[in-house]
Backbone as a printed PyTorch tensor [residue, N CA C, xyz], in Angstrom:
tensor([[[  0.8270,  -1.1490,  -0.0210],
         [  0.0390,  -0.0330,   0.0140],
         [  0.8760,   1.3250,   0.0130]],

        [[  0.6310,   2.1900,  -0.8700],
         [  1.4780,   3.3880,  -0.8720],
         [  1.3820,   4.3190,   0.3560]],

        [[  2.4220,   4.9370,   0.5430],
         [  2.5140,   5.7530,   1.8920],
         [  1.3810,   6.7300,   1.9240]],

        [[  1.0560,   7.3340,   0.7450],
         [  0.0140,   8.4030,   0.7030],
         [ -1.3770,   7.6780,   1.1980]],

        [[ -1.5580,   6.5190,   0.8110],
         [ -2.8210,   5.9440,   1.1720],
         [ -2.8360,   5.6020,   2.6050]],

        [[ -1.7720,   5.1340,   3.1490],
         [ -1.6250,   4.9310,   4.6740],
         [ -1.9070,   6.1730,   5.4530]],

        [[ -1.2280,   7.2150,   4.9770],
         [ -1.3970,   8.5050,   5.6480],
         [ -2.8590,   8.9850,   5.5720]],

        [[ -3.4640,   8.7280,   4.3860],
         [ -4.8680,   9.1240,   4.1880],
         [ -5.7540,   8.3950,   5.2000]],

        [[ -5.5810,   7.0840,   5.2300],
         [ -6.4090,   6.2420,   6.1130],
         [ -6.2210,   6.6340,   7.5840]],

        [[ -4.9980,   6.9460,   8.0520],
         [ -4.7160,   7.4160,   9.3780],
         [ -5.3860,   8.7360,   9.6370]],

        [[ -5.3590,   9.6580,   8.6650],
         [ -6.0040,  10.9280,   8.8120],
         [ -7.6360,  10.7970,   8.9030]],

        [[ -8.1320,  10.0030,   8.0550],
         [ -9.5710,   9.7450,   8.1550],
         [ -9.9780,   9.0720,   9.5260]],

        [[ -9.1860,   8.2470,  10.0210],
         [ -9.4190,   7.5760,  11.2790],
         [ -9.4750,   8.6420,  12.3300]],

        [[ -8.3970,   9.4860,  12.4000],
         [ -8.3910,  10.5460,  13.4240],
         [ -9.5390,  11.4660,  13.2860]],

        [[ -9.9570,  11.8690,  12.1080],
         [-11.0460,  12.6770,  11.8950],
         [-12.3500,  12.0360,  12.4470]],

        [[-12.5640,  10.8200,  12.2510],
         [-13.7570,  10.1640,  12.7420],
         [-13.7420,  10.1200,  14.1810]],

        [[-12.5910,   9.8300,  14.8100],
         [-12.5340,   9.8140,  16.3030],
         [-12.8340,  11.2680,  16.8450]],

        [[-12.3310,  12.2470,  16.2260],
         [-12.5450,  13.6390,  16.7020],
         [-14.0370,  13.8920,  16.5210]],

        [[-14.7130,  13.4750,  15.5610],
         [-16.1640,  13.7900,  15.2790],
         [-16.9660,  13.1130,  16.4440]],

        [[-16.6120,  11.7490,  16.6490],
         [-17.3500,  11.0280,  17.7100],
         [-17.1040,  11.6320,  19.0620]],

        [[-15.8560,  12.1310,  19.3490],
         [-15.6270,  12.7830,  20.6890],
         [-16.3420,  14.0730,  20.6990]],

        [[-16.4650,  14.7760,  19.6220],
         [-17.2030,  16.0790,  19.6570],
         [-18.6580,  15.8020,  20.0110]],

        [[-19.2980,  14.8070,  19.2990],
         [-20.7860,  14.4390,  19.6260],
         [-20.9340,  13.9850,  21.1040]],

        [[-19.9700,  13.2480,  21.6100],
         [-20.0710,  12.6950,  23.0240],
         [-19.9620,  13.8890,  23.9130]],

        [[-19.0810,  14.8980,  23.7240],
         [-19.0060,  16.0370,  24.5310],
         [-20.2200,  16.8950,  24.5960]],

        [[-20.7970,  16.9870,  23.3540],
         [-22.1050,  17.6920,  23.3050],
         [-23.1760,  17.0580,  24.0760]],

        [[-23.2930,  15.6680,  23.9260],
         [-24.2590,  14.9390,  24.7080],
         [-23.9940,  15.1270,  26.2000]],

        [[-22.7210,  14.9700,  26.6100],
         [-22.2510,  15.0670,  27.9640],
         [-22.7800,  16.3380,  28.5460]],

        [[-22.6010,  17.4700,  27.8960],
         [-23.0350,  18.7430,  28.5090],
         [-24.5410,  18.9340,  28.4580]],

        [[-25.1910,  18.4140,  27.4790],
         [-26.6460,  18.5510,  27.4430],
         [-27.3220,  17.6100,  28.5720]],

        [[-26.8840,  16.3850,  28.6160],
         [-27.4950,  15.4760,  29.5800],
         [-27.1850,  16.0040,  30.9710]],

        [[-25.9120,  16.3990,  31.2430],
         [-25.6420,  16.8770,  32.5490],
         [-26.2620,  18.2220,  32.9140]],

        [[-26.4830,  19.0960,  32.0120],
         [-27.2730,  20.3190,  32.2740],
         [-28.7130,  19.8720,  32.5620]],

        [[-29.2860,  18.8990,  31.8680],
         [-30.6100,  18.4360,  32.2290],
         [-30.6460,  17.8290,  33.5930]],

        [[-29.6850,  17.0670,  34.0280],
         [-29.6080,  16.5090,  35.4240],
         [-29.5440,  17.6200,  36.4260]],

        [[-28.8780,  18.6590,  36.0480],
         [-28.7780,  19.8250,  37.2060],
         [-30.0510,  20.5540,  37.2120]],

        [[-30.7390,  20.7300,  36.1140],
         [-32.0110,  21.3950,  36.1510],
         [-33.0720,  20.5130,  36.9160]],

        [[-32.9030,  19.2790,  36.7740],
         [-33.8180,  18.3630,  37.5330],
         [-33.5100,  18.4450,  38.9850]],

        [[-32.2900,  18.4910,  39.3160],
         [-31.7950,  18.6150,  40.7090],
         [-32.3630,  20.0060,  41.3190]],

        [[-32.3020,  20.9420,  40.4580],
         [-32.8930,  22.3760,  40.8950],
         [-34.2900,  22.3180,  41.1410]],

        [[-34.9750,  21.6690,  40.1450],
         [-36.5130,  21.6960,  40.2380],
         [-37.0310,  20.7760,  41.3800]],

        [[-36.2300,  19.7960,  41.8680],
         [-36.7590,  18.9080,  42.8490],
         [-36.3280,  19.2860,  44.2240]],

        [[-35.7950,  20.4950,  44.4530],
         [-35.5190,  21.0110,  45.6460],
         [-34.1080,  21.0670,  46.1430]],

        [[-33.2160,  20.7730,  45.2850],
         [-31.7810,  20.6330,  45.4390],
         [-31.4690,  19.7700,  46.4050]],

        [[-30.8940,  20.1300,  47.5760],
         [-30.4060,  19.1370,  48.5590],
         [-29.0680,  18.5760,  48.2500]],

        [[-28.7510,  17.3590,  48.3610],
         [-27.5230,  16.6720,  48.0520],
         [-27.2870,  16.8060,  46.5300]],

        [[-26.1590,  17.2590,  46.1880],
         [-25.8300,  17.4210,  44.6250],
         [-25.4260,  16.1310,  44.0350]],

        [[-26.4660,  15.2460,  43.7920],
         [-26.3010,  13.9190,  43.1850],
         [-25.7920,  13.9880,  41.8190]],

        [[-26.0280,  15.1240,  40.9850],
         [-25.4930,  15.1280,  39.6090],
         [-23.9960,  15.0410,  39.4560]],

        [[-23.3880,  15.2370,  40.5650],
         [-21.8660,  15.2110,  40.5640],
         [-21.2980,  13.8360,  40.0700]],

        [[-22.0210,  12.7460,  40.5500],
         [-21.5730,  11.3780,  40.2030],
         [-21.5980,  11.1230,  38.6400]],

        [[-22.7540,  11.4350,  37.9810],
         [-22.6500,  11.2170,  36.4130],
         [-21.7330,  12.1150,  35.7540]],

        [[-21.6680,  13.3610,  36.3470],
         [-20.6530,  14.3280,  35.7460],
         [-19.2820,  13.9070,  35.8860]],

        [[-19.0040,  13.4010,  37.0620],
         [-17.6080,  13.0500,  37.4180],
         [-17.2270,  11.7680,  36.6980]],

        [[-18.0770,  10.6970,  36.7000],
         [-17.7220,   9.4420,  35.9510],
         [-17.6350,   9.5770,  34.3930]],

        [[-18.6380,  10.1840,  33.9610],
         [-18.6230,  10.3970,  32.5570],
         [-17.4880,  11.3600,  32.0840]],

        [[-17.2120,  12.3370,  32.9130],
         [-16.0550,  13.2580,  32.6520],
         [-14.7420,  12.5500,  32.5380]],

        [[-14.5520,  11.5170,  33.4370],
         [-13.2700,  10.7360,  33.3530],
         [-13.1470,   9.9580,  32.0420]],

        [[-14.2900,   9.4250,  31.6560],
         [-14.3450,   8.7440,  30.3760],
         [-13.9240,   9.6530,  29.1690]],

        [[-14.5870,  10.8770,  29.1220],
         [-14.2160,  11.7430,  28.0670],
         [-12.8420,  12.1140,  28.2060]],

        [[-12.2760,  12.3850,  29.3550],
         [-10.9090,  12.7640,  29.4950],
         [-10.0370,  11.7800,  28.8700]],

        [[-10.1620,  10.4690,  29.2350],
         [ -9.5140,   9.4330,  28.7010],
         [ -9.5470,   9.3780,  27.1430]],

        [[-10.6680,   9.5300,  26.6110],
         [-10.8190,   9.5190,  25.1450],
         [-10.0490,  10.7100,  24.5600]],

        [[-10.1130,  11.8300,  25.2750],
         [ -9.4510,  13.1140,  24.6050],
         [ -7.9250,  12.7750,  24.7490]],

        [[ -7.4630,  12.2160,  25.8450],
         [ -6.0220,  11.9790,  25.9570],
         [ -5.6100,  11.0220,  24.7550]],

        [[ -6.3510,  10.0480,  24.6420],
         [ -5.8900,   8.9890,  23.5900],
         [ -5.9120,   9.6470,  22.2700]],

        [[ -6.8610,  10.4970,  21.9740],
         [ -6.9500,  11.1770,  20.6290],
         [ -5.7240,  12.2700,  20.4760]],

        [[ -5.4070,  12.8470,  21.6130],
         [ -4.3230,  13.8450,  21.4810],
         [ -2.9610,  13.1730,  21.4680]],

        [[ -2.8910,  11.9530,  22.0380],
         [ -1.5960,  11.1940,  22.1120],
         [ -1.6690,   9.8930,  21.4840]],

        [[ -1.8490,   9.7610,  20.1670],
         [ -2.0680,   8.3860,  19.4730],
         [ -0.7860,   7.5450,  19.6180]],

        [[ -1.1370,   6.3290,  19.5430],
         [  0.0940,   5.2870,  19.6340],
         [  0.8850,   5.5300,  18.3260]],

        [[  2.1840,   5.4610,  18.6220],
         [  3.0200,   5.5800,  17.4210],
         [  3.3630,   4.1930,  16.8380]],

        [[  3.7570,   4.0960,  15.5890],
         [  3.9850,   2.8600,  14.9700],
         [  5.3290,   2.4350,  15.4550]],

        [[  5.4660,   1.0830,  15.5190],
         [  6.8230,   0.5710,  15.8690],
         [  7.7790,   0.8630,  14.7210]],

        [[  9.1070,   1.0850,  15.2120],
         [ 10.1660,   1.3660,  14.2850],
         [ 10.7020,  -0.0090,  13.7330]],

        [[ 11.3780,  -0.0070,  12.7440],
         [ 11.8910,  -1.1390,  12.0860],
         [ 12.8570,  -1.8910,  13.0780]],

        [[ 13.6270,  -0.9950,  13.7470],
         [ 14.5480,  -1.5420,  14.7410],
         [ 13.8370,  -2.2520,  15.8980]],

        [[ 12.8050,  -1.7340,  16.3420],
         [ 12.0500,  -2.4390,  17.3390],
         [ 11.4760,  -3.7620,  16.8820]],

        [[ 10.8990,  -3.7930,  15.7080],
         [ 10.4490,  -5.0340,  15.1630],
         [ 11.4720,  -6.0080,  14.9890]],

        [[ 12.6220,  -5.5570,  14.4910],
         [ 13.6990,  -6.5960,  14.1400],
         [ 14.2210,  -7.1000,  15.5020]],

        [[ 14.3950,  -6.2830,  16.4910],
         [ 14.8310,  -6.7820,  17.8580],
         [ 13.8890,  -7.6640,  18.4960]],

        [[ 12.5570,  -7.5180,  18.2770],
         [ 11.5650,  -8.4510,  18.8100],
         [ 11.7290,  -9.7580,  18.0630]],

        [[ 11.8660,  -9.7980,  16.7240],
         [ 11.9730, -10.8650,  15.8960],
         [ 13.1550, -11.7330,  16.4140]],

        [[ 14.2260, -11.0860,  16.7760],
         [ 15.5210, -11.8510,  17.1060],
         [ 15.3190, -12.4570,  18.5480]],

        [[ 14.4030, -12.0100,  19.3200],
         [ 14.1530, -12.5780,  20.6120],
         [ 13.2740, -13.7670,  20.5860]],

        [[ 12.5710, -13.8190,  19.5270],
         [ 11.6200, -14.9940,  19.2970],
         [ 12.3840, -16.2300,  18.9210]]])
C-alpha cells in the first residue's frame, strides 16, 4: 500500500474519532445540564448530579487523551529486535 494511502487512512481515522468525541462532549453537556435542572427543580439538597458528571467526565478525559496522544507505529529496529528474541 502506498505511503499516501496509509497517511490518508490514518487521517480519516483521526477525523472520525474527533467527530465522535465532539458528539459525545455535546451529549455530555446536554445531559448533565438536564440533570442539574432536575436537581434544581426537585428542591436541590444533596448534589447527586456530581456522580454522572464525574464518572462520564473521566471517560471523556481518557478519550481526549488518547486522541491527542495516538500510539506511534513501531520502528523497524524495534520490530527486528523483537523478531531476534523469538
